[in-house]
PQR file of N, CA, C, O and H, with PARSE charges and radii, in Angstrom:
ATOM      1  N   UNK A   1       7.616 -23.613  15.297 -0.4000 1.5000
ATOM      2  CA  UNK A   1       6.033 -23.442  13.840 -0.0000 2.0000
ATOM      3  C   UNK A   1       5.453 -22.590  13.859  0.5500 1.7000
ATOM      4  O   UNK A   1       5.881 -22.234  14.957 -0.5500 1.4000
ATOM      5  N   UNK A   2       5.042 -22.133  13.708 -0.4000 1.5000
ATOM      6  CA  UNK A   2       3.418 -20.729  14.056 -0.0000 2.0000
ATOM      7  C   UNK A   2       2.304 -20.976  15.433  0.5500 1.7000
ATOM      8  O   UNK A   2       1.391 -21.397  14.722 -0.5500 1.4000
ATOM      9  H   UNK A   2       4.694 -22.422  12.816  0.4000 1.0000
ATOM     10  N   UNK A   3       2.142 -20.991  15.818 -0.4000 1.5000
ATOM     11  CA  UNK A   3       1.194 -20.847  16.606 -0.0000 2.0000
ATOM     12  C   UNK A   3       0.134 -21.181  16.744  0.5500 1.7000
ATOM     13  O   UNK A   3      -0.416 -21.713  17.707 -0.5500 1.4000
ATOM     14  H   UNK A   3       2.884 -20.649  16.395  0.4000 1.0000
ATOM     15  N   UNK A   4      -0.365 -20.781  15.426 -0.4000 1.5000
ATOM     16  CA  UNK A   4      -1.854 -21.436  15.313 -0.0000 2.0000
ATOM     17  C   UNK A   4      -1.563 -22.896  14.151  0.5500 1.7000
ATOM     18  O   UNK A   4      -2.616 -23.391  13.749 -0.5500 1.4000
ATOM     19  H   UNK A   4       0.082 -20.349  14.643  0.4000 1.0000
ATOM     20  N   UNK A   5      -0.607 -23.388  13.764 -0.4000 1.5000
ATOM     21  CA  UNK A   5      -0.609 -23.980  12.641 -0.0000 2.0000
ATOM     22  C   UNK A   5      -0.568 -25.102  14.120  0.5500 1.7000
ATOM     23  O   UNK A   5      -1.240 -26.131  14.051 -0.5500 1.4000
ATOM     24  H   UNK A   5       0.249 -22.986  14.090  0.4000 1.0000
ATOM     25  N   UNK A   6       0.342 -24.783  15.548 -0.4000 1.5000
ATOM     26  CA  UNK A   6       0.500 -26.014  16.563 -0.0000 2.0000
ATOM     27  C   UNK A   6      -0.516 -25.914  16.805  0.5500 1.7000
ATOM     28  O   UNK A   6      -1.283 -26.648  16.183 -0.5500 1.4000
ATOM     29  H   UNK A   6       0.889 -23.948  15.604  0.4000 1.0000
ATOM     30  N   UNK A   7      -1.280 -24.683  18.138 -0.4000 1.5000
ATOM     31  CA  UNK A   7      -2.470 -25.238  18.221 -0.0000 2.0000
ATOM     32  C   UNK A   7      -3.283 -25.974  17.976  0.5500 1.7000
ATOM     33  O   UNK A   7      -3.779 -26.673  18.859 -0.5500 1.4000
ATOM     34  H   UNK A   7      -0.657 -24.086  18.644  0.4000 1.0000
ATOM     35  N   UNK A   8      -3.622 -26.033  16.843 -0.4000 1.5000
ATOM     36  CA  UNK A   8      -4.969 -26.625  16.059 -0.0000 2.0000
ATOM     37  C   UNK A   8      -3.821 -28.404  15.680  0.5500 1.7000
ATOM     38  O   UNK A   8      -4.338 -29.520  15.713 -0.5500 1.4000
ATOM     39  H   UNK A   8      -3.219 -25.465  16.125  0.4000 1.0000
ATOM     40  N   UNK A   9      -2.472 -28.183  15.400 -0.4000 1.5000
ATOM     41  CA  UNK A   9      -2.322 -29.908  15.848 -0.0000 2.0000
ATOM     42  C   UNK A   9      -2.760 -30.335  16.504  0.5500 1.7000
ATOM     43  O   UNK A   9      -3.151 -31.503  16.506 -0.5500 1.4000
ATOM     44  H   UNK A   9      -2.052 -27.276  15.373  0.4000 1.0000
ATOM     45  N   UNK A  10      -2.862 -29.513  17.343 -0.4000 1.5000
ATOM     46  CA  UNK A  10      -2.715 -29.991  19.082 -0.0000 2.0000
ATOM     47  C   UNK A  10      -3.949 -30.072  19.440  0.5500 1.7000
ATOM     48  O   UNK A  10      -4.240 -30.393  20.592 -0.5500 1.4000
ATOM     49  H   UNK A  10      -2.544 -28.565  17.342  0.4000 1.0000
ATOM     50  N   UNK A  11      -4.778 -29.822  18.611 -0.4000 1.5000
ATOM     51  CA  UNK A  11      -6.005 -30.433  18.482 -0.0000 2.0000
ATOM     52  C   UNK A  11      -7.050 -28.489  19.526  0.5500 1.7000
ATOM     53  O   UNK A  11      -7.996 -28.549  20.312 -0.5500 1.4000
ATOM     54  H   UNK A  11      -4.542 -29.561  17.675  0.4000 1.0000
ATOM     55  N   UNK A  12      -6.590 -27.659  19.216 -0.4000 1.5000
ATOM     56  CA  UNK A  12      -7.867 -26.713  20.055 -0.0000 2.0000
ATOM     57  C   UNK A  12      -8.314 -26.953  18.969  0.5500 1.7000
ATOM     58  O   UNK A  12      -9.154 -27.852  18.955 -0.5500 1.4000
ATOM     59  H   UNK A  12      -5.822 -27.610  18.578  0.4000 1.0000
ATOM     60  N   UNK A  13      -7.865 -26.077  17.200 -0.4000 1.5000
ATOM     61  CA  UNK A  13      -9.098 -26.397  15.737 -0.0000 2.0000
ATOM     62  C   UNK A  13      -9.652 -27.230  15.735  0.5500 1.7000
ATOM     63  O   UNK A  13      -8.835 -28.009  16.227 -0.5500 1.4000
ATOM     64  H   UNK A  13      -7.183 -25.346  17.211  0.4000 1.0000
ATOM     65  N   UNK A  14      -9.937 -27.419  15.675 -0.4000 1.5000
ATOM     66  CA  UNK A  14      -9.248 -29.109  13.678 -0.0000 2.0000
ATOM     67  C   UNK A  14      -9.618 -29.280  12.570  0.5500 1.7000
ATOM     68  O   UNK A  14      -9.941 -30.368  12.093 -0.5500 1.4000
ATOM     69  H   UNK A  14     -10.601 -26.787  15.275  0.4000 1.0000
ATOM     70  N   UNK A  15      -9.620 -28.217  12.012 -0.4000 1.5000
ATOM     71  CA  UNK A  15      -8.994 -27.578  10.445 -0.0000 2.0000
ATOM     72  C   UNK A  15      -9.616 -26.814  10.278  0.5500 1.7000
ATOM     73  O   UNK A  15     -10.681 -26.338  10.672 -0.5500 1.4000
ATOM     74  H   UNK A  15      -9.358 -27.333  12.400  0.4000 1.0000
ATOM     75  N   UNK A  16      -8.246 -26.543   9.053 -0.4000 1.5000
ATOM     76  CA  UNK A  16      -8.204 -24.992   8.318 -0.0000 2.0000
ATOM     77  C   UNK A  16      -9.666 -24.207   8.181  0.5500 1.7000
ATOM     78  O   UNK A  16     -10.043 -23.064   8.439 -0.5500 1.4000
ATOM     79  H   UNK A  16      -7.381 -26.930   8.734  0.4000 1.0000
ATOM     80  N   UNK A  17     -10.464 -25.726   7.500 -0.4000 1.5000
ATOM     81  CA  UNK A  17     -11.302 -24.643   7.577 -0.0000 2.0000
ATOM     82  C   UNK A  17     -12.835 -24.148   8.213  0.5500 1.7000
ATOM     83  O   UNK A  17     -13.655 -23.321   7.814 -0.5500 1.4000
ATOM     84  H   UNK A  17     -10.157 -26.655   7.291  0.4000 1.0000
ATOM     85  N   UNK A  18     -12.795 -25.326   9.728 -0.4000 1.5000
ATOM     86  CA  UNK A  18     -12.505 -24.552  10.511 -0.0000 2.0000
ATOM     87  C   UNK A  18     -13.098 -22.907  11.314  0.5500 1.7000
ATOM     88  O   UNK A  18     -14.083 -22.208  11.554 -0.5500 1.4000
ATOM     89  H   UNK A  18     -12.130 -25.998  10.053  0.4000 1.0000
ATOM     90  N   UNK A  19     -11.439 -23.047  11.467 -0.4000 1.5000
ATOM     91  CA  UNK A  19     -10.679 -21.988  11.596 -0.0000 2.0000
ATOM     92  C   UNK A  19     -11.370 -20.776  11.059  0.5500 1.7000
ATOM     93  O   UNK A  19     -11.693 -19.731  11.624 -0.5500 1.4000
ATOM     94  H   UNK A  19     -10.639 -23.615  11.271  0.4000 1.0000
ATOM     95  N   UNK A  20     -11.521 -21.201   9.757 -0.4000 1.5000
ATOM     96  CA  UNK A  20     -11.943 -20.223   7.916 -0.0000 2.0000
ATOM     97  C   UNK A  20     -13.216 -20.145   8.049  0.5500 1.7000
ATOM     98  O   UNK A  20     -13.499 -18.947   8.024 -0.5500 1.4000
ATOM     99  H   UNK A  20     -11.258 -22.050   9.298  0.4000 1.0000
ATOM    100  N   UNK A  21     -14.114 -20.754   8.173 -0.4000 1.5000
ATOM    101  CA  UNK A  21     -15.504 -20.199   8.268 -0.0000 2.0000
ATOM    102  C   UNK A  21     -15.464 -19.583  10.063  0.5500 1.7000
ATOM    103  O   UNK A  21     -14.749 -18.590   9.926 -0.5500 1.4000
ATOM    104  H   UNK A  21     -13.885 -21.727   8.194  0.4000 1.0000
ATOM    105  N   UNK A  22     -15.629 -19.611  10.748 -0.4000 1.5000
ATOM    106  CA  UNK A  22     -15.739 -19.364  12.638 -0.0000 2.0000
ATOM    107  C   UNK A  22     -14.830 -17.629  11.505  0.5500 1.7000
ATOM    108  O   UNK A  22     -14.480 -17.243  12.621 -0.5500 1.4000
ATOM    109  H   UNK A  22     -16.210 -20.417  10.860  0.4000 1.0000
ATOM    110  N   UNK A  23     -14.557 -17.082  11.022 -0.4000 1.5000
ATOM    111  CA  UNK A  23     -13.688 -15.437  11.008 -0.0000 2.0000
ATOM    112  C   UNK A  23     -14.294 -15.343  10.067  0.5500 1.7000
ATOM    113  O   UNK A  23     -14.092 -14.146   9.862 -0.5500 1.4000
ATOM    114  H   UNK A  23     -14.842 -17.395  10.116  0.4000 1.0000
ATOM    115  N   UNK A  24     -15.373 -15.882   8.687 -0.4000 1.5000
ATOM    116  CA  UNK A  24     -15.174 -15.267   7.361 -0.0000 2.0000
ATOM    117  C   UNK A  24     -14.566 -14.855   6.480  0.5500 1.7000
ATOM    118  O   UNK A  24     -14.678 -13.842   5.790 -0.5500 1.4000
ATOM    119  H   UNK A  24     -15.536 -16.855   8.853  0.4000 1.0000
ATOM    120  N   UNK A  25     -13.231 -16.460   6.509 -0.4000 1.5000
ATOM    121  CA  UNK A  25     -11.701 -15.985   5.175 -0.0000 2.0000
ATOM    122  C   UNK A  25     -11.462 -17.499   5.067  0.5500 1.7000
ATOM    123  O   UNK A  25     -10.925 -18.258   5.873 -0.5500 1.4000
ATOM    124  H   UNK A  25     -13.140 -17.283   7.070  0.4000 1.0000
ATOM    125  N   UNK A  26     -12.096 -17.783   3.647 -0.4000 1.5000
ATOM    126  CA  UNK A  26     -11.127 -18.966   2.790 -0.0000 2.0000
ATOM    127  C   UNK A  26     -10.098 -19.824   4.087  0.5500 1.7000
ATOM    128  O   UNK A  26      -9.809 -19.832   5.283 -0.5500 1.4000
ATOM    129  H   UNK A  26     -12.533 -17.167   2.992  0.4000 1.0000
ATOM    130  N   UNK A  27      -9.965 -20.189   3.349 -0.4000 1.5000
ATOM    131  CA  UNK A  27      -9.326 -22.391   3.632 -0.0000 2.0000
ATOM    132  C   UNK A  27      -7.757 -21.729   3.401  0.5500 1.7000
ATOM    133  O   UNK A  27      -6.738 -21.890   4.071 -0.5500 1.4000
ATOM    134  H   UNK A  27     -10.201 -20.183   2.377  0.4000 1.0000
ATOM    135  N   UNK A  28      -7.974 -21.010   2.309 -0.4000 1.5000
ATOM    136  CA  UNK A  28      -6.393 -20.811   2.262 -0.0000 2.0000
ATOM    137  C   UNK A  28      -6.040 -20.065   2.491  0.5500 1.7000
ATOM    138  O   UNK A  28      -4.812 -20.064   2.576 -0.5500 1.4000
ATOM    139  H   UNK A  28      -8.803 -20.878   1.765  0.4000 1.0000
ATOM    140  N   UNK A  29      -6.907 -18.566   2.844 -0.4000 1.5000
ATOM    141  CA  UNK A  29      -6.050 -17.595   3.751 -0.0000 2.0000
ATOM    142  C   UNK A  29      -5.128 -18.796   5.432  0.5500 1.7000
ATOM    143  O   UNK A  29      -4.011 -19.312   5.474 -0.5500 1.4000
ATOM    144  H   UNK A  29      -7.905 -18.567   2.775  0.4000 1.0000
ATOM    145  N   UNK A  30      -6.085 -18.790   6.325 -0.4000 1.5000
ATOM    146  CA  UNK A  30      -5.538 -19.284   7.599 -0.0000 2.0000
ATOM    147  C   UNK A  30      -4.674 -20.767   7.288  0.5500 1.7000
ATOM    148  O   UNK A  30      -4.297 -21.359   8.299 -0.5500 1.4000
ATOM    149  H   UNK A  30      -6.992 -18.371   6.291  0.4000 1.0000
ATOM    150  N   UNK A  31      -4.303 -21.467   5.787 -0.4000 1.5000
ATOM    151  CA  UNK A  31      -3.379 -21.570   5.227 -0.0000 2.0000
ATOM    152  C   UNK A  31      -1.481 -20.434   5.621  0.5500 1.7000
ATOM    153  O   UNK A  31      -0.574 -20.246   6.431 -0.5500 1.4000
ATOM    154  H   UNK A  31      -4.609 -20.985   4.965  0.4000 1.0000
ATOM    155  N   UNK A  32      -1.811 -20.214   4.821 -0.4000 1.5000
ATOM    156  CA  UNK A  32      -1.178 -18.499   4.691 -0.0000 2.0000
ATOM    157  C   UNK A  32      -0.336 -18.047   5.594  0.5500 1.7000
ATOM    158  O   UNK A  32       0.861 -17.841   5.394 -0.5500 1.4000
ATOM    159  H   UNK A  32      -2.548 -20.366   4.163  0.4000 1.0000
ATOM    160  N   UNK A  33      -1.504 -17.710   7.612 -0.4000 1.5000
ATOM    161  CA  UNK A  33      -1.241 -17.867   7.883 -0.0000 2.0000
ATOM    162  C   UNK A  33      -0.041 -19.175   8.907  0.5500 1.7000
ATOM    163  O   UNK A  33       1.022 -19.355   9.502 -0.5500 1.4000
ATOM    164  H   UNK A  33      -2.476 -17.877   7.774  0.4000 1.0000
ATOM    165  N   UNK A  34      -1.276 -19.714   8.455 -0.4000 1.5000
ATOM    166  CA  UNK A  34      -0.322 -20.096   8.769 -0.0000 2.0000
ATOM    167  C   UNK A  34       1.391 -20.456   8.869  0.5500 1.7000
ATOM    168  O   UNK A  34       2.241 -20.659   9.736 -0.5500 1.4000
ATOM    169  H   UNK A  34      -2.140 -19.568   7.972  0.4000 1.0000
ATOM    170  N   UNK A  35       1.260 -20.377   7.166 -0.4000 1.5000
ATOM    171  CA  UNK A  35       2.531 -21.422   6.690 -0.0000 2.0000
ATOM    172  C   UNK A  35       3.909 -19.822   6.931  0.5500 1.7000
ATOM    173  O   UNK A  35       5.136 -19.885   6.859 -0.5500 1.4000
ATOM    174  H   UNK A  35       0.570 -20.211   6.461  0.4000 1.0000
ATOM    175  N   UNK A  36       3.065 -18.656   7.198 -0.4000 1.5000
ATOM    176  CA  UNK A  36       3.994 -17.254   7.803 -0.0000 2.0000
ATOM    177  C   UNK A  36       4.293 -16.407   6.458  0.5500 1.7000
ATOM    178  O   UNK A  36       5.205 -15.665   6.092 -0.5500 1.4000
ATOM    179  H   UNK A  36       2.068 -18.605   7.256  0.4000 1.0000
ATOM    180  N   UNK A  37       2.799 -16.990   5.770 -0.4000 1.5000
ATOM    181  CA  UNK A  37       3.002 -16.418   4.891 -0.0000 2.0000
ATOM    182  C   UNK A  37       2.289 -14.427   4.161  0.5500 1.7000
ATOM    183  O   UNK A  37       2.561 -13.570   3.320 -0.5500 1.4000
ATOM    184  H   UNK A  37       2.058 -17.592   6.067  0.4000 1.0000
ATOM    185  N   UNK A  38       1.332 -14.724   5.240 -0.4000 1.5000
ATOM    186  CA  UNK A  38       0.647 -13.511   5.173 -0.0000 2.0000
ATOM    187  C   UNK A  38       0.096 -13.400   7.059  0.5500 1.7000
ATOM    188  O   UNK A  38       0.010 -14.394   7.780 -0.5500 1.4000
ATOM    189  H   UNK A  38       1.111 -15.420   5.924  0.4000 1.0000
ATOM    190  N   UNK A  39      -0.122 -12.361   7.390 -0.4000 1.5000
ATOM    191  CA  UNK A  39      -0.630 -12.109   8.520 -0.0000 2.0000
ATOM    192  C   UNK A  39      -2.438 -11.814   9.049  0.5500 1.7000
ATOM    193  O   UNK A  39      -3.150 -11.205   8.251 -0.5500 1.4000
ATOM    194  H   UNK A  39      -0.051 -11.553   6.805  0.4000 1.0000
ATOM    195  N   UNK A  40      -2.870 -12.151  10.009 -0.4000 1.5000
ATOM    196  CA  UNK A  40      -4.737 -11.908   9.828 -0.0000 2.0000
ATOM    197  C   UNK A  40      -4.618 -10.773   9.299  0.5500 1.7000
ATOM    198  O   UNK A  40      -3.533 -10.354   8.898 -0.5500 1.4000
ATOM    199  H   UNK A  40      -2.291 -12.646  10.658  0.4000 1.0000
ATOM    200  N   UNK A  41      -5.911  -9.997   9.208 -0.4000 1.5000
ATOM    201  CA  UNK A  41      -6.037  -8.720   9.375 -0.0000 2.0000
ATOM    202  C   UNK A  41      -6.845  -8.756  11.106  0.5500 1.7000
ATOM    203  O   UNK A  41      -7.359  -9.589  11.853 -0.5500 1.4000
ATOM    204  H   UNK A  41      -6.793 -10.338   9.534  0.4000 1.0000
ATOM    205  N   UNK A  42      -6.363  -6.437  11.080 -0.4000 1.5000
ATOM    206  CA  UNK A  42      -6.259  -6.802  12.675 -0.0000 2.0000
ATOM    207  C   UNK A  42      -8.132  -7.053  13.058  0.5500 1.7000
ATOM    208  O   UNK A  42      -8.410  -7.102  14.256 -0.5500 1.4000
ATOM    209  H   UNK A  42      -5.946  -5.760  10.474  0.4000 1.0000
ATOM    210  N   UNK A  43      -9.042  -7.166  12.264 -0.4000 1.5000
ATOM    211  CA  UNK A  43     -10.491  -6.835  13.229 -0.0000 2.0000
ATOM    212  C   UNK A  43     -10.592  -7.969  12.813  0.5500 1.7000
ATOM    213  O   UNK A  43     -11.757  -8.328  12.981 -0.5500 1.4000
ATOM    214  H   UNK A  43      -8.816  -7.126  11.290  0.4000 1.0000
ATOM    215  N   UNK A  44      -9.467  -9.431  11.945 -0.4000 1.5000
ATOM    216  CA  UNK A  44      -9.734 -10.934  12.929 -0.0000 2.0000
ATOM    217  C   UNK A  44      -8.998 -10.642  13.891  0.5500 1.7000
ATOM    218  O   UNK A  44      -9.463 -11.527  14.609 -0.5500 1.4000
ATOM    219  H   UNK A  44      -8.521  -9.139  11.809  0.4000 1.0000
ATOM    220  N   UNK A  45      -8.446 -10.291  14.363 -0.4000 1.5000
ATOM    221  CA  UNK A  45      -7.296 -10.995  15.223 -0.0000 2.0000
ATOM    222  C   UNK A  45      -8.381 -10.803  16.923  0.5500 1.7000
ATOM    223  O   UNK A  45      -8.628 -11.621  17.809 -0.5500 1.4000
ATOM    224  H   UNK A  45      -8.068  -9.572  13.780  0.4000 1.0000
ATOM    225  N   UNK A  46      -8.553 -10.174  16.846 -0.4000 1.5000
ATOM    226  CA  UNK A  46      -9.545 -10.499  18.206 -0.0000 2.0000
ATOM    227  C   UNK A  46     -10.498 -12.216  18.219  0.5500 1.7000
ATOM    228  O   UNK A  46     -11.005 -12.628  19.263 -0.5500 1.4000
ATOM    229  H   UNK A  46      -8.353  -9.509  16.127  0.4000 1.0000
ATOM    230  N   UNK A  47     -10.552 -12.729  17.358 -0.4000 1.5000
ATOM    231  CA  UNK A  47     -11.499 -13.565  16.637 -0.0000 2.0000
ATOM    232  C   UNK A  47     -10.777 -14.536  17.284  0.5500 1.7000
ATOM    233  O   UNK A  47     -11.003 -15.280  18.238 -0.5500 1.4000
ATOM    234  H   UNK A  47     -10.140 -12.394  16.510  0.4000 1.0000
ATOM    235  N   UNK A  48      -9.795 -14.340  16.491 -0.4000 1.5000
ATOM    236  CA  UNK A  48      -8.723 -16.363  16.067 -0.0000 2.0000
ATOM    237  C   UNK A  48      -7.211 -15.591  17.784  0.5500 1.7000
ATOM    238  O   UNK A  48      -6.071 -16.023  17.952 -0.5500 1.4000
ATOM    239  H   UNK A  48      -9.612 -13.735  15.716  0.4000 1.0000
ATOM    240  N   UNK A  49      -7.795 -14.668  18.477 -0.4000 1.5000
ATOM    241  CA  UNK A  49      -6.781 -14.967  19.568 -0.0000 2.0000
ATOM    242  C   UNK A  49      -7.610 -16.250  20.884  0.5500 1.7000
ATOM    243  O   UNK A  49      -6.940 -16.958  21.636 -0.5500 1.4000
ATOM    244  H   UNK A  49      -8.721 -14.318  18.340  0.4000 1.0000
ATOM    245  N   UNK A  50      -9.505 -16.227  20.817 -0.4000 1.5000
ATOM    246  CA  UNK A  50      -9.766 -16.416  21.308 -0.0000 2.0000
ATOM    247  C   UNK A  50     -10.254 -17.983  20.678  0.5500 1.7000
ATOM    248  O   UNK A  50     -10.355 -18.831  21.564 -0.5500 1.4000
ATOM    249  H   UNK A  50     -10.049 -15.651  20.206  0.4000 1.0000
ATOM    250  N   UNK A  51     -10.490 -18.346  19.618 -0.4000 1.5000
ATOM    251  CA  UNK A  51     -10.347 -19.283  19.176 -0.0000 2.0000
ATOM    252  C   UNK A  51      -8.719 -20.265  19.799  0.5500 1.7000
ATOM    253  O   UNK A  51      -8.684 -21.286  20.485 -0.5500 1.4000
ATOM    254  H   UNK A  51     -10.408 -17.656  18.898  0.4000 1.0000
ATOM    255  N   UNK A  52      -7.918 -19.704  19.403 -0.4000 1.5000
ATOM    256  CA  UNK A  52      -6.314 -20.241  19.336 -0.0000 2.0000
ATOM    257  C   UNK A  52      -6.238 -20.260  20.877  0.5500 1.7000
ATOM    258  O   UNK A  52      -5.421 -21.120  21.207 -0.5500 1.4000
ATOM    259  H   UNK A  52      -7.946 -18.875  18.845  0.4000 1.0000
ATOM    260  N   UNK A  53      -6.747 -19.673  21.884 -0.4000 1.5000
ATOM    261  CA  UNK A  53      -6.902 -19.925  23.252 -0.0000 2.0000
ATOM    262  C   UNK A  53      -5.365 -18.833  24.232  0.5500 1.7000
ATOM    263  O   UNK A  53      -5.035 -18.756  25.415 -0.5500 1.4000
ATOM    264  H   UNK A  53      -7.410 -18.974  21.615  0.4000 1.0000
ATOM    265  N   UNK A  54      -4.532 -17.826  22.202 -0.4000 1.5000
ATOM    266  CA  UNK A  54      -3.750 -17.090  22.764 -0.0000 2.0000
ATOM    267  C   UNK A  54      -3.897 -15.410  22.684  0.5500 1.7000
ATOM    268  O   UNK A  54      -4.595 -14.473  22.299 -0.5500 1.4000
ATOM    269  H   UNK A  54      -4.800 -17.889  21.240  0.4000 1.0000
ATOM    270  N   UNK A  55      -2.577 -15.839  23.416 -0.4000 1.5000
ATOM    271  CA  UNK A  55      -3.585 -13.166  22.972 -0.0000 2.0000
ATOM    272  C   UNK A  55      -2.630 -13.390  21.869  0.5500 1.7000
ATOM    273  O   UNK A  55      -1.922 -14.332  21.513 -0.5500 1.4000
ATOM    274  H   UNK A  55      -2.010 -16.601  23.729  0.4000 1.0000
ATOM    275  N   UNK A  56      -3.030 -11.324  21.156 -0.4000 1.5000
ATOM    276  CA  UNK A  56      -2.397 -11.755  19.754 -0.0000 2.0000
ATOM    277  C   UNK A  56      -1.564 -11.656  19.601  0.5500 1.7000
ATOM    278  O   UNK A  56      -1.140 -12.257  18.614 -0.5500 1.4000
ATOM    279  H   UNK A  56      -3.606 -10.559  21.446  0.4000 1.0000
ATOM    280  N   UNK A  57      -0.167 -10.484  20.748 -0.4000 1.5000
ATOM    281  CA  UNK A  57       0.911 -11.253  20.944 -0.0000 2.0000
ATOM    282  C   UNK A  57       1.082 -12.027  20.319  0.5500 1.7000
ATOM    283  O   UNK A  57       2.265 -11.881  20.015 -0.5500 1.4000
ATOM    284  H   UNK A  57      -0.511  -9.996  21.550  0.4000 1.0000
ATOM    285  N   UNK A  58       0.684 -12.959  19.777 -0.4000 1.5000
ATOM    286  CA  UNK A  58       1.558 -14.399  20.227 -0.0000 2.0000
ATOM    287  C   UNK A  58       1.055 -15.133  19.257  0.5500 1.7000
ATOM    288  O   UNK A  58       1.298 -16.325  19.067 -0.5500 1.4000
ATOM    289  H   UNK A  58      -0.278 -13.078  20.024  0.4000 1.0000
ATOM    290  N   UNK A  59       0.042 -14.144  18.356 -0.4000 1.5000
ATOM    291  CA  UNK A  59      -0.446 -14.790  17.140 -0.0000 2.0000
ATOM    292  C   UNK A  59       0.161 -13.497  16.067  0.5500 1.7000
ATOM    293  O   UNK A  59      -0.358 -13.318  14.965 -0.5500 1.4000
ATOM    294  H   UNK A  59      -0.155 -13.176  18.510  0.4000 1.0000
ATOM    295  N   UNK A  60       0.978 -12.901  16.419 -0.4000 1.5000
ATOM    296  CA  UNK A  60       1.577 -11.843  15.068 -0.0000 2.0000
ATOM    297  C   UNK A  60       2.798 -12.082  15.358  0.5500 1.7000
ATOM    298  O   UNK A  60       3.499 -11.419  14.593 -0.5500 1.4000
ATOM    299  H   UNK A  60       1.399 -13.047  17.314  0.4000 1.0000
ATOM    300  N   UNK A  61       3.847 -13.104  16.557 -0.4000 1.5000
ATOM    301  CA  UNK A  61       4.858 -13.018  16.731 -0.0000 2.0000
ATOM    302  C   UNK A  61       5.810 -13.503  16.377  0.5500 1.7000
ATOM    303  O   UNK A  61       6.433 -13.584  17.436 -0.5500 1.4000
ATOM    304  H   UNK A  61       3.278 -13.642  17.179  0.4000 1.0000
ATOM    305  N   UNK A  62       6.567 -14.004  15.464 -0.4000 1.5000
ATOM    306  CA  UNK A  62       6.974 -14.858  14.177 -0.0000 2.0000
ATOM    307  C   UNK A  62       7.380 -15.434  15.539  0.5500 1.7000
ATOM    308  O   UNK A  62       7.247 -15.198  16.740 -0.5500 1.4000
ATOM    309  H   UNK A  62       6.061 -13.938  14.604  0.4000 1.0000
ATOM    310  N   UNK A  63       8.351 -16.944  14.115 -0.4000 1.5000
ATOM    311  CA  UNK A  63       8.515 -18.558  14.814 -0.0000 2.0000
ATOM    312  C   UNK A  63       9.839 -18.686  15.807  0.5500 1.7000
ATOM    313  O   UNK A  63      11.045 -18.744  15.566 -0.5500 1.4000
ATOM    314  H   UNK A  63       8.460 -17.136  13.139  0.4000 1.0000
ATOM    315  N   UNK A  64       9.535 -18.693  16.288 -0.4000 1.5000
ATOM    316  CA  UNK A  64      11.247 -18.343  17.725 -0.0000 2.0000
ATOM    317  C   UNK A  64      11.635 -19.714  17.705  0.5500 1.7000
ATOM    318  O   UNK A  64      11.007 -20.771  17.650 -0.5500 1.4000
ATOM    319  H   UNK A  64       8.556 -18.646  16.483  0.4000 1.0000
ATOM    320  N   UNK A  65      13.315 -19.285  17.790 -0.4000 1.5000
ATOM    321  CA  UNK A  65      13.880 -20.909  17.723 -0.0000 2.0000
ATOM    322  C   UNK A  65      14.257 -21.592  16.933  0.5500 1.7000
ATOM    323  O   UNK A  65      14.981 -22.541  17.235 -0.5500 1.4000
ATOM    324  H   UNK A  65      13.824 -18.426  17.836  0.4000 1.0000
ATOM    325  N   UNK A  66      13.740 -21.230  15.118 -0.4000 1.5000
ATOM    326  CA  UNK A  66      14.336 -21.603  13.527 -0.0000 2.0000
ATOM    327  C   UNK A  66      15.111 -21.184  13.141  0.5500 1.7000
ATOM    328  O   UNK A  66      14.879 -20.129  12.551 -0.5500 1.4000
ATOM    329  H   UNK A  66      13.153 -20.459  14.872  0.4000 1.0000
ATOM    330  N   UNK A  67      16.537 -21.659  13.173 -0.4000 1.5000
ATOM    331  CA  UNK A  67      17.252 -21.214  12.172 -0.0000 2.0000
ATOM    332  C   UNK A  67      16.918 -20.081  10.710  0.5500 1.7000
ATOM    333  O   UNK A  67      15.755 -19.918  10.342 -0.5500 1.4000
ATOM    334  H   UNK A  67      16.726 -22.517  13.652  0.4000 1.0000
ATOM    335  N   UNK A  68      17.784 -19.561  10.181 -0.4000 1.5000
ATOM    336  CA  UNK A  68      17.666 -18.831   8.739 -0.0000 2.0000
ATOM    337  C   UNK A  68      18.486 -19.504   7.845  0.5500 1.7000
ATOM    338  O   UNK A  68      18.562 -19.129   6.675 -0.5500 1.4000
ATOM    339  H   UNK A  68      18.729 -19.693  10.480  0.4000 1.0000
TER
END
């Protein structure tokens, strides 16, 4: 599972809309990030890492432990 989605679902961030508002994007962008369809722009990464309580590397890491 994507680190952003996992942390949000565990209560780190309540909603995609709140994440979107905090970083200045649409909620649909956050949804795409969580589903692995796209990655956040580089200028959004430091704020996202702070919001989610993780490193930039963790945000960009591929999902592990899943079969393809």
